[in-house]
C-alpha angles and dihedrals in degrees: 000000000000124000092247093057091052091053091051090053092052092049089049094053092048091054091051090052091049092051091053093241113155116240125228089263090066112107136183107244125204126218119248143168093226122123132205114281097030117121120258137184121263110272124219100221101001122271138217127218133179122218128206092269091060098250118141113226133195127197103236136167115256112183109311096343142054121246137171112264131184107264123232092213114116115247092224091067093056137084107215120200111228110227112244120224113259111253123211108260116249109175124358109251123217113252115239124235111274116237117246107249115239124239117273116255126238111271112248126233112276110250126226111277109255128225113281106263128219112278111251129222113284108256126218116273108255126225112285108256126224111282109258127224112286108258123221117279108263123236113274113253123238115276113261124244115277109259121237118270111257121246114272113254121241119271114264123240117281112258123240115277112260123240117278116261124241115281113263124241117284111268123240118277111266122243118270113270123243119276115270121244118274113268124240115282112257125236118282113266125236119280113266127238116283109260127236121279113273126238121275118276125248120283113270123244120281114266123246119284115262124242119287114263123235120287115265126228118288115266126228119286114269130222120283119276127236121279114275125240122279118269126249119287116259126246118285119258124246119288116253122237118279121264122235118287118262124236117281118260123239116276114257125235119277111265123229119275115276121249123279090028102100115106143149141196122196138162142172129235094190130085111240131214134181109250112276140125110260137197128220090281091057089250118138115254095202101057136152088023133064096030117232117263126246113253138182123246112253132220121200099175135059130194097224095187090059098040127088131149092002122087136182113233121196088354092282111053114089100208126196126212095197135038114249146099117296137188111224114194128178143175121201127182111219120199129186101228103175112097096189099046107034100184129090142167116210128187127193126188143152130259126192118201090347094308121114113241111234117245093010100112129102127192123218128188125205121188105172132071117249092009111151118205126177115218119194138162139130142241131210113217134179112208141166125241111289095022120131138203132205133198105227128196140178133194110206094206098023089235097124138069137199090241131216124189132196123241119279126225102180145087081001132354111263125175120239118275116235114217090229136003125202132190126183124195129179108228101169 
């Protein structure tokens, strides 16, 4: 192309700019809420959008995907469609038939860039036209050649050295090193001065005695010595035959019984009650007042073959002939005899010489008529000769008895049941 033709093209372009005619580069831009960096779909011929902040964005390829990028196109060369407020729908309109897009023309040969013309006076912004139908997205152009890497800037000045930090804590003392090798032996020193002579050694052992010399001549006879001691007594002679037996002496009186030998065995064949008036049901007629009296257990039988040194006085006093320690053991059969009031509290304890022994009592409770319950335990007592003990008992409601039963022959033979059994043994 000649120089003259180039000048004519420049003048033509200037006139178009002065007349306010839009160039081919002008495009109708839509309004969007997109921002730079967000992903977008692949455009056909590239497209421009404007977001609320006024930035112009283009959908461009970045690597393997498409994203919105700030466009380099000047805003003055664009016609931006102003978004219309959304009206509330009334009746749904029927959509018109979309026009069939025409085929894209062949791209012309790019002309030689003309000389930059003088910038004309900025014209008034015309009235925004009606937004046209969105055209098809243009084909993405080929990616431009990678620009050359810019020259590396010079290295900045080195900053001032910072203040030194505080010294760290002193480290732990290291372990002691290994011993060094032994040095070379020094030369032998000079001989010292000879010491003084030592003291004499101990005397040696006496030598062996020499041989005995020859016997000398016998001396003259001396005076007679004293009489020697008498010789041992000779053996005794045989015993003579025994003389006739003397007459027997009178028999001595019988001595007292030895210790730990006193004992006694006693029992009762009678049922026993506390004193109270009773009706035909064996129930007391004076309860609850006056209260029944305490009473000792009684024993009307003694086992003479098993009794020695212990006697039963007045059927209740266990009396001791000798001082000592005794074990008193008993077994009593208690029966609730009142049919109308079948409850009873019974207490048993020990008395010595008519005085109650502390902490010797035991309570029993019976709550059923005709119930029979054996009660048995023992006491250890230490008494003087002539002392006596008694087994005491009390029935709070006078409803019980120390019960004895006769022997039974049928359906099997059963011995009689004593109301109470007592054994006494000296143990010290």
